[in-house]
Each structure stands twice: as C-alpha cells, then as structure tokens.
N, C-alpha and C positions, 0 to 999 in steps of 0.2 A: 488526178495525179499521173505524171508520166515516170519513165524509168529514172530520170535524173532525181526526181523528188524522192523516190524509194531509196535510191543510193545515198542521198543526203541523210535520210532517216537511219539507214544502216551504218553510215559513218558515225553518226551521233551515238548510236548504241555501242559501236566498237570503242569509242572514246571512254564510255562508262565502263566497259569490260576491261580495258587496259588499265584504267585507274584502280579498279577493284583488284586486278591481278597484281599490280604493283603493291597495293596495300596488303594483300594476302601473303606475298613473298616476304614483306617486311616483318609481318607477324611470325611467319615460319622461321625466320632468322632468330627472332627473340626466343621462340620455343626451343630452337636448337641450342642457344646459349644456356637456357634453363636445364635442358637435358644433359648438356656437357657438364655443368656445374654440379648436377645431382646424380651423375653416373647412370643416366637412363638411356635405353636404346633408341635409335632413330625410329624404328618401326613399332607402331602400336596397332597391330592387326585388328584387334577388337574394335578400337575406336574408328578405324577406317571403314570397317564393314557397317557399323552403325551409321556413319556419315553417308555412305552410298545408299543405304536403304532409305534414309531420310530424304535424300536428293530425289530418288525415284518416286517417292510419294508426293513430292511438292510440285511436280510438273504434270501436265496432261499425259495420259497413258501413251499416246503416240510419240511423245518426246522422251519417254522414260529411258530407253536404251541409249539415246544420244547423250542425255544428261549424265548418266552413269559413266559413259566413255569419257566425256569431257572431264569429270571430276577425278576419274582414275588417272588421267594424264596429269592433272594438276597435282595430285598427291605424289606421283612419281617425280615430278619436277621439284616439289617441296622436299622430298626425301634426298634427292641428289644435292640440293642446295644445303640442307642440314648436315649431310655427311661431310661437306667441305669444312664446316665449322667444328663439328664434333670430332672429326678425324676418323681413322679406321684402325681396327685391331689387326687387319691383315698385314702380314710381314712381306707380302709380295712386292710392293713398291720398293722397299729397301733391298730386296734380293735383286731386282732388276737394276737398280742404281749401282749396286756392287758389281754386277756382271758387266755393266757399261764401263766402269772404272778399271776392272782387272783384265778384260779381254784385250789381247794384243791388237794394235792398229791395223795389221795386215793379215789377210786370210792365209792360212798355212799352204805350203806348196808340196812338200814331200812327206806324206803321212799314210798310215795303213787305212784303207777304205774297203768296206764290205759292199759287194754288188751281187745282185741275184742273177744267175744264169751262167753263161760261158763266154769265152772270148768273142768279141764282136757284138755283144748285146747292147741295146740302146742305153742301158744303165751304165755301161762302160763309156759310151760316148758322152753321157751326162757327167760322169766322173771326170773325164778328161777336159771338159769345159770348165769345171770348177777348180781343178787342181793341176798345176803344171807337171808334176812328177809323182802321181799317186802310186802307192804300193797296193795294188788291187788284189783282194781275196774274193774269189767267186764262191757264192753260196747257192745251195740247191733250192732255196725258197725265200720268200719275203720274211717269213718268221725267223729264219736263220740269220738274216741281215740284222733284224732288230736284236736278236739274242747276242750276236757278235759285238754289237755296240754296247748293249746293256751289261754284258759280262766284262767289258774292257778289252776284249781281244782285238778289236779295231776301234780307232778313235772316232771314225765317222762311218756312216752307211748311206747308200743311195737307194731310194725306192721311188717308183712312179706313183703319182697321186691322182692325176686326172688327164684326160685326153680331150682335145677340142671337138672331136667327132663322137667318140664312144662314151664320153662322160667319165665319171669317177671310177677309180680302181677300188671296188668295194672291199676286196680282200685286205688291202692296206689300211683302209679306214677301220675295219674290224680289229686289225692288229694294233692300231693306235690306242684302242681302249685297253689292251692287254699289257702293253709294255711301258716302261718308264724311260722317257727320252726327251730331247729338245730339238727343235728345228733351228739350224744355224744359217741356212741359205737355200735358195731354190733356183732352178734353171729350166728354161723351156727349150726343148729339142725338136727340130723339124723331123717329122716321121714320114719316111718315103718307103712304101712297101712295094716290093718287086717280086715277080714270079720267077724263082730260081730253080734250075734243074742241073742234073749232071750233063756234061758235054755230049751232044748228039741227041738228047731227048727232044721230041717234038710235042706240041700242044695236044695233039690227038692221042699221044701215048700215055698221058697222065691219068692215073686212076686214084691217086691219093695226094692230098695237099696238107702239109703240116704247118702249124704256126701257133702263136699264143692266142688265147681267146679274145683279147682286146684287138689284135691285128685282124682276126677273123671278122669281128663285128665291124671294123673300120673298112673292110673290103667286101661287104655283104653283096653289093650290086654286082661286082665282078664275079664273085663265086656263084651267085644265083644263075648267071648266064652259062656256066659250065655244066654240061650234062654228063651224068654217070660218074661223077667225081666225088669221092668221099673226103670230107674235111675233118681233120683230126687235130684237136687241141694238144699242145705240149707246153712245157714250162716257159719258154720264151722264143722269140724269133731267131735268135742266134743258135739255140739248141736245135731248132727245126732245120736250119741250113746245115748244121753239122750232121744231123741224122741223115739228110738226103745225100750229102757228100760221102758218107760211110756206107750207104745202102748198096746192095749188089745188083739191083734191078733198075731199069730205066723208066719206071712208071710213077715215080714219086717226085714231088715238087715242094717248095717251101715259099712262104710269104716272108720275106726278110729284106735286109738292107743291102746296098751295093758294097758296103764294107765287108759284109759276110760273104758276098759273091767272090770278092778278091781273096779273102782269107781262106775260104774252103774250096777254091778252084771250081766254082760253078759258073753257069751261063745264065743270062737274063733273057727269058722268053717274052715277058711283058713288063714294062716299067711303070711305076707310079699307078698302081691299080687300086689305091684307096679311093673311097667314094668322094672325099673332099680333098681338093688340091692343097688347101691350107690346113694341114693336119699336124698339130703340135701336141707333144706330151710334156706335162710339167712334172719334174722330179724334185724331191726334197732331199736335202742333206741333213742327216740326223746325228746327234751326239749324245753322250751320256750326261754331260754337264751343260749348264746354261752358259752359252757364249753369245755375246751381242757385239757384232762387229760394226765399225763406223758406217753410217749411212742406212741403218736399219729403218725401213719405212713400211714394213708389213708385219702383222702379228697374227698368230694362229691360236685359237682357244678351243677347248672342248668343255661342254657342261651338260649336266642333266637338270631338268626343270620339274617342278611339281606337276603332277598329272591333273591339271585343272585349267579351265578357260582363262586366257589372259596371261599365262606364264611367259610365253615367248614374247608377247607384246610388251611386257614390263622390261625385258632385257633390251629389246630394240629401242624402247623409249629412252633408255640410258644412253645408247649410242647417239640417238638423235639430239638429245638435250646437250650433249657435249660436242656436237658437230663432227662426229667420227663416222666415216663412210664404211659401209660393209661391202666387201668384194665378193664374198662367197658364204652361203649358208647351206649346209648339208646335214641330213639326219640319217642315223643308222639305228636299227632296232637293238635294244639291249638284250643280251642273252638271259634267258630264264625270267624275263619280266615282260608279261603280255602287253603289247601295244604301248610300251614305253621306249623312249628314244634318247640317244646321245646326239647332241647338236654340235656341229663343227662350224666355227666362224673364222673367216679371214678378214682382218681389218686393215684398211688403208689409212695408216696414220704413222707419223714419225714417233719413234720411241722417246725422243727428247721433248715431245709436246707435254705441257702441263695437264692438258685435258686427258691425255693417255694415262698418265700416272693416277689421276683422279678416278678414272674408270677402273683401273686395276685394283684400286682400293675398295671400290663399291660393289663389284660384280658378285662377290660371295654372298651378299645380302639378298640377292634376288634369284638364287638357284639352289638346288639341292647339293650339287657338287660342281667343282670348277677346276679345270686344269689349264694352266698357262703353258703353251707348247713352245713359245719362243718368239723373238722379234728378229727380223732378218731382212736382207735385200734379195731381189730376184735378178738373176743374170738372163738377159734376153738375147 
C-alpha cells in the first residue's frame, strides 16, 4: 500500500466518524428536550465521569488519554447544543439587550472623567482622544480612579491596561477584581518617551532619572547604558516631569512626553528613548453602569475556574464551538487563595451576534464565578 491507499482508508474512517457524530448530536438534542420538559439540568457530572472512565478502559492504554480528550470535547459540544434548547437561567443576555436598547447612539462629549496623575499624563491624552470636551479630575492613584467612578463622583474613568512593550499593567488588573465597573470604550495611544531636563542641564550632569515603572521598563536598554545614574520610580511620567521642573538642582531628569516638555518648560536631551519604536499603551474607559454603544465588537470577561485539570480547556471549547475569537487571555493570582487565579478574557465578536448571546448565557455553567465587564469598540 502507498500513501494514497492509507489516505483512502482514513477518509472512509472519517465518513464513519462523521455519521456517528451526527447521530450522537441528534440523540443529544432529544435528551435536551427531555431535560427541558422534566426540569433537569444540562450537566450530569456523575454520568460524564462514568462515561470517560469507560472510554479509557475500552481502548489500548497508549490511546487512553487521546480518547478521553476526544470524548471530553464531544461532551462539551453536546452541552453547548443542549443549552440552546433548554435555555439559560442567566439574566445576563437580557441585561445586555437592555443596555443595547437604552444606551444613546452617540458617545458623550462633555462629562466628568477621572484620570490618574497630573496634567500632561498619558491618561489625559487618552481621555482627550475619547472625549471632545472632558471635565478631567486628576487622581493620585489607579484605585482612586476606580473609586471615583464606583461612588458616582465621575461618570467615567481612564486607566491603562497594557503596553505593547512592557506588557500588562498588573496593578490595574488587580484592582479590576476589587471594584464594580463596566468598560465602555478603549483607546490605543502612541507612547514616546523622551529624556527631559531643566534648561542648561547636560547628559553628564544627570544623577537621577524619574519616571513611572512602566516607562522605566520600556526604556531599559537606554537606561542600562547610563553609568552612575539612579533610576527612581514615581506615580506617572507627567509627575516625573513636574518634579524635575520644580527641582532646584540640575542633576535630575525625567522620562516623559513632549507634551510635558512644553507644559513644564523643560528641554529634551534625547528623544524616543524607548526600546521599541512601535510602543503603544491601551487605555480603557470605565463606567459604573453598563453602557453599550453602537459598533461594539470587543467584550471583556473575568472568571475564576475550578482548580482541576481541564477547567480552562472547557471554557475555550465553548469559544471554539461558537466560532468566537479570543484576543487576550491574562491570569492574575487571587488574594488569600494559594495558586488559584482570576482569568481575564478579551473576545473579538460583535455584541449583536447570536453566538455571542448564546455564549453569555452558557459561561456561568463552566466556571466558579463570572463577571461580564462590558462590550465596546476600540479607538485606534
């Protein structure tokens, strides 16, 4: 036999598999109808475990793990199909539909917005990209931004979520587990770090450089080349520029933007000192209430999963079964719970998609806890 003969045999086996799969899904639908009529849950965990053990025993030992994986996927697909027939007890799809209907068609222009830092901060630039005439309230910390929104003091807040060079802003992810909020929009800002000094200061005069820890990590190569210079983190890049402008000596510098250079009367000794020329930070705009503006094609979720093998796989299977693309997956350790994590997901899907609504109704069945953070569009 040659390769073509083997492939013909494989095709014949696939035909049998496909026919068996179709038959199995038809039976699953009838089971779903029975469960619906008799008020039974979709998941029967005991039955599934018995089935997987039986499958593992019926095949040669070297195929056991493969067979269990295959049947686990089949069961996930069956549950997803059954959930469509039985329906969901989750109120989330109705809440999303209500938000779509009641959210105004246009994004607001003149509203109170909380931003971390001082005048000139990148969060202010992000805010001005999203709002035409924002009434900005500067806060001392990311936590204060979340609190200003949660308390109703500001309608919206702007916080950084991730950078294309330095990665995720972990402090913000940790605060997302603590506060009650929704994401209504996101924006990407080009980040350009410059070495700013008081007029007359030379490179050899510098003994201290101030900036935010993210900016410091984004300029690691440039800083490593400087000898005898102390790098000092501060709350943000704009605060660093302000600190240098207000200092009385000429040995301090800041990694900050050209906007801050103009704002605080500084000079630029070196421009664009970040390690990567294409350096962007993604900011999210948060609100207290769920608002879904037209064109929303991105959704953010957080969930905790059972601490056992296959838990994340079951969630990802639901995405795959419904044809929903995953843009981002991030995990953060849960406080006071050893080696347990909160998972953050960004989904690339229209909020108007029927598959999206099905997913929102199903996810609570495959995780310990689940938080829908919002559906929105991103300004690039």
